[in-house]
C-alpha positions, 0 to 999 in steps of 0.5 A: 338087602335082606329079603324079609323086613321084620319089626314089632309096632303097637302090638303088631309083628309087621313082616314086609316082603322085601325083594321089590326088584323081583316083584317079591318072588320067593327065594330060598332065603326069603322062604326060610326068613319068613318062617322065622318071622312067624316063628317069632311072631308066635312066641314073643308075648308082646306080639299081639297081631301079624301083618304081612305085606310086600314092599315095592309095587307087588305083593308077591309073584310067587316062586322065583323060577330062575332059582329052580335051575339052580343046581343046589336047589331041591327038587319038588320032592322037598320044595314044598315040604321044605319052603312053603308048606311050613308057612302055611301051617305056621300062619293057620296054626299060629294063636294070634290073627294074621291079616295079610295086606296085598298091596300089588299083584299076588301070584302062584304061591304068593297068592295062596299064602296070602289067601291062607291068611285069617283077613285078607285086605287089598289095595285097589290096584292089586290082583290075583293070579293062579299062575300055576296052569301057565307052566304046567303045575297045579296050585300049591301053598294050600290053593286047592284047599282055600280057594274053593272054601272062599269063592265055590267049587267052580270059579276056582277050578275055573280060575285055577285051570285058565289062569285068569287075572281077578282084579281087586275088585272081582276078588272082593265081590268073590269073597276072596278078600275081606275089603279094599283100600285106595292105594294112596292110603293103603298101607296106613288103613291096613295098618290100622286094621291089624292095630285094631286087631292087636288091641281086641281080646286076642285070646279070644280070637286065637280060639275063634280061629282054632274053632274055624280051623276045626270046622274045615273037617268036622261034621256039625255035632262035632264042631258043636262040641268043639264050640262048647270046649273052646267057649269054656276055655274063652270064658276063663280068661282074664279078657273075658273077666275084663270084656265084661267088667267094662260093659257093666261099667260103661267104659273102654275095656284094656285087653290084655290078650290073657 
């Protein structure tokens, strides 16, 4: 059974973590296949949005700890650099919206890979755990970067140190996730959102994402300059021309992502 299931549906690149018997915990093969799937999504023009979720009861339980004892596994000097950091970097840099649908428990690196996505939705039974402190490690895969920005310094540090289990309802209230969907219709509702993104002016969405990425380190004057430059780029797209024409003609716009 392949640890990643990848398919394209209605303009959406669907990536499903597929080690359900291991709660979709990452092993080397799965991390490399996820990197490859993200590269496909980035390079294929017909893919206009990315949908990441898990098969089975869990989204992702983080690193498969049993694999770490394998003699051919790299040490921590290579583990993040080779297997996790490229995933986070790809998600942030891909010029397409990335929706993460957290269908169950998201722990450790699994939680933080979810939180680095552009939009995160969760099932009502999902949960998030910064499990690193339980084994003497620190949050990785962007956890120390994204979590305090999403929910604030105090809560982020407490959750990271104490390893509290955060329910889906708590995560929504904190601002960790965008929206919850009921378990019985979770994937249906989450995919509708992904399909909606794929039908939109995705060049503009990519530029919006780029602007937000710049904002993480910019001053206000620098960010205003970025907005000026990216808005000019957005205004030169075919999607912008189509959007204005559709508005004036009182019809539904037909965007091409160009």
